[in-house]
C-alpha positions as CSV (number, residue, x, y, z in Angstrom):
1,M,27.1,-0.4,21.5
2,R,27.4,0.9,17.9
3,S,26.7,-3.3,17.0
4,K,24.3,-3.6,19.4
5,F,22.3,-0.6,17.5
6,D,23.1,-1.9,14.1
7,E,21.2,-5.2,15.0
8,Q,18.0,-3.9,16.3
9,L,18.2,-1.6,13.3
10,D,18.1,-4.8,11.1
11,S,15.3,-6.3,13.4
12,L,13.5,-2.9,12.2
13,H,14.3,-3.8,8.9
14,K,13.0,-7.1,8.8
15,E,9.7,-6.2,10.6
16,L,9.0,-3.4,7.7
17,I,9.9,-6.2,5.3
18,A,7.2,-8.6,6.6
19,M,4.7,-5.8,7.0
20,G,5.2,-5.0,3.3
21,S,4.6,-8.2,2.4
22,L,1.3,-8.4,4.4
23,C,0.6,-5.2,2.1
24,E,1.2,-6.5,-0.8
25,N,-0.4,-10.3,-0.3
26,A,-4.0,-7.7,0.9
27,I,-3.7,-6.0,-2.0
28,A,-3.4,-9.2,-4.4
29,T,-5.9,-11.2,-2.4
30,S,-8.3,-8.4,-2.5
31,A,-7.9,-8.0,-6.4
32,K,-7.9,-11.7,-7.1
33,A,-11.2,-12.2,-5.2
34,M,-12.6,-9.4,-7.5
35,T,-11.5,-10.9,-11.0
36,D,-12.4,-14.3,-9.5
37,R,-16.0,-13.1,-7.8
38,D,-14.6,-15.0,-4.7
39,I,-16.4,-14.2,-1.6
40,S,-14.4,-16.5,0.9
41,L,-11.1,-15.1,-0.6
42,A,-12.4,-11.7,0.3
43,A,-13.4,-12.6,3.6
44,K,-9.5,-13.6,4.4
45,V,-8.3,-9.9,3.9
46,P,-9.7,-8.7,6.9
47,E,-7.5,-11.1,8.6
48,L,-4.5,-9.6,7.0
49,A,-5.6,-6.3,7.4
50,A,-5.4,-7.7,11.2
51,E,-2.3,-8.6,11.4
52,I,-0.7,-5.6,9.5
53,D,-2.5,-3.6,12.8
54,Q,-0.7,-5.7,14.9
55,K,3.2,-5.1,13.0
56,E,2.1,-1.9,13.1
57,R,1.8,-1.7,16.7
58,D,4.9,-3.9,17.0
59,I,7.4,-1.5,14.9
60,E,6.1,1.2,16.8
61,R,7.0,0.2,20.0
62,M,10.4,-1.2,18.6
63,C,10.9,2.6,17.3
64,M,10.3,4.2,20.5
65,R,12.8,1.8,22.7
66,L,15.5,2.5,19.8
67,L,15.1,6.4,20.1
68,L,14.5,6.0,24.2
69,Q,17.5,3.7,24.6
70,Q,19.8,4.7,22.0
71,Q,18.9,8.4,21.3
72,P,20.1,8.4,17.8
73,V,21.0,11.5,15.8
74,A,21.1,12.4,12.0
75,K,20.9,9.9,9.7
76,D,19.8,7.5,12.3
77,L,17.0,9.2,14.0
78,R,15.8,10.0,10.3
79,T,15.5,6.4,9.8
80,I,13.7,5.8,12.9
81,S,11.1,8.6,12.4
82,S,10.6,7.9,8.3
83,A,10.0,4.3,10.1
84,L,7.2,5.4,12.1
85,K,5.8,7.4,9.9
86,M,5.8,4.9,6.9
87,V,3.9,1.9,9.3
88,T,0.7,4.6,9.4
89,D,1.0,4.5,5.5
90,M,1.4,1.0,5.9
91,E,-2.0,0.2,8.0
92,R,-3.7,2.2,5.6
93,I,-2.7,0.2,2.6
94,G,-4.3,-2.6,4.8
95,D,-7.4,-0.7,5.6
96,N,-8.0,-0.1,1.8
97,S,-7.6,-3.5,0.9
98,G,-10.3,-4.5,3.2
99,D,-12.1,-1.7,1.6
100,I,-12.0,-3.3,-1.5
101,A,-12.7,-7.2,-0.1
102,E,-16.3,-5.4,1.5
103,I,-17.4,-4.2,-1.6
104,V,-16.6,-7.4,-3.7
105,T,-18.7,-9.6,-0.9
106,A,-21.4,-7.3,-0.9
107,A,-21.4,-6.7,-4.4
108,G,-23.1,-8.5,-7.3
109,P,-21.6,-10.2,-10.7
110,I,-18.4,-7.8,-12.3
111,P,-18.2,-7.1,-15.2
112,E,-15.0,-9.2,-16.9
113,D,-13.9,-6.8,-18.6
114,D,-13.8,-4.2,-16.1
115,T,-12.3,-6.6,-13.5
116,L,-9.2,-6.7,-16.0
117,N,-8.0,-3.1,-16.2
118,I,-8.5,-3.1,-12.3
119,H,-6.6,-5.9,-12.0
120,D,-3.9,-4.6,-13.8
121,M,-4.0,-1.7,-12.0
122,A,-4.0,-3.5,-8.5
123,L,-0.3,-4.9,-9.9
124,A,1.0,-1.3,-10.6
125,T,0.1,-0.6,-6.5
126,I,1.5,-3.8,-5.6
127,K,4.8,-3.0,-7.3
128,M,5.0,0.4,-6.2
129,V,4.8,-1.0,-2.2
130,T,7.3,-3.6,-3.1
131,D,9.5,-1.1,-4.2
132,S,9.0,1.3,-2.0
133,I,10.2,-1.1,1.7
134,E,13.3,-2.1,-0.8
135,A,14.6,1.5,-1.3
136,F,13.7,2.0,2.9
137,V,15.8,-1.1,3.5
138,K,18.5,-0.3,1.0
139,R,18.3,3.5,1.1
140,D,18.0,3.6,-2.3
141,V,16.5,7.3,-3.2
142,A,16.5,6.5,-6.9
143,L,14.4,3.9,-6.4
144,A,12.2,5.7,-4.1
145,R,12.2,8.1,-6.9
146,F,11.1,6.0,-9.1
147,V,8.5,4.9,-7.2
148,I,7.0,8.3,-6.8
149,G,7.1,8.8,-10.6
150,Y,5.3,5.5,-11.3
151,D,2.4,6.5,-9.5
152,D,1.8,8.6,-12.7
153,I,1.0,5.1,-14.2
154,V,-1.8,4.1,-11.1
155,D,-3.4,7.4,-11.7
156,S,-3.4,7.2,-15.7
157,Y,-5.3,3.9,-14.8
158,F,-8.0,5.1,-12.9
159,K,-8.8,8.1,-14.8
160,D,-9.1,5.8,-17.7
161,I,-11.4,3.8,-15.4
162,K,-13.5,6.3,-14.4
163,E,-14.1,8.0,-18.0
164,R,-15.4,4.5,-19.1
165,L,-17.6,4.0,-16.7
166,I,-18.9,7.8,-17.3
167,E,-19.2,7.2,-21.3
168,R,-21.5,3.9,-19.6
169,I,-23.8,5.5,-17.4
170,K,-24.2,8.2,-20.6
171,T,-25.4,5.4,-22.7
172,G,-27.4,3.6,-20.3
173,N,-25.3,0.5,-20.7
174,T,-24.8,-0.6,-17.1
175,D,-26.3,-0.3,-13.2
176,G,-25.9,2.7,-11.0
177,E,-24.5,0.3,-8.4
178,G,-22.2,-2.0,-10.2
179,T,-20.4,1.6,-11.6
180,L,-20.5,2.9,-7.9
181,D,-18.9,-0.3,-6.7
182,L,-16.1,-0.3,-9.3
183,L,-15.2,3.6,-9.4
184,M,-15.0,3.1,-5.3
185,I,-12.4,-0.1,-6.0
186,A,-10.4,1.7,-8.6
187,K,-10.3,5.1,-6.0
188,Y,-8.8,2.4,-3.2
189,F,-6.3,1.2,-5.6
190,E,-5.4,5.0,-6.6
191,R,-5.1,5.6,-2.8
192,I,-3.0,2.4,-2.2
193,G,-0.3,4.5,-4.7
194,D,-0.6,7.1,-2.6
195,H,0.4,5.7,0.2
196,A,3.5,4.1,-1.2
197,V,4.3,7.5,-2.4
198,N,4.1,8.6,0.8
199,I,6.3,5.5,1.8
200,A,8.7,6.8,-1.0
201,G,8.9,10.1,0.3
202,W,9.5,9.3,3.5
203,V,12.8,6.9,2.0
204,V,14.2,10.1,0.1
205,F,13.8,11.9,3.8
206,S,15.5,9.3,6.1
207,V,18.9,9.5,3.3
208,T,18.8,12.7,2.3
209,G,17.0,15.0,5.1
210,V,14.5,16.6,2.6
211,K,10.7,15.3,2.3
212,E,9.9,14.6,-1.7
């Protein structure tokens, strides 16, 4: 009986890894669409977001079956309940990536010196998502806490970008619409980092029973 349950948990881990990979791809695609000014690439992000939505539904059904059929307790129950919480944040990561792609599609040319910093911010958020999912699968509390701390780096990127854009507005060296587009893109990446922190917090809970 336990071996069957372990097999089902392993399947759950694989589905979470697959969903995490889709999230990473969505973030990376939206960031590349921005830096390359590639509207056709941005158009692929909603497809990825739809796949992420489907994965969320699949994993939710898998978790509900495990809860009803196996009636897990203690750490097994925490693992499954944490997975249910995590997929909500992962789905929102897909939504935020779609929001970025939508801005890229509607926006005019974005100055290259701005996109380079936001691209670095995107890479930092991808790392956070990747590490948070890996922490869940490996039950690695130290890695989960590293993700939580790493959010400071993403926040610092956002602060620097925002301050630079404010300075441009003061000097009149930018157009208002383009500035707002850049600020919103940076804000969506910052939110993705927050969702990765939430995922990492549920990892800690699944192992220790305490939410961070």
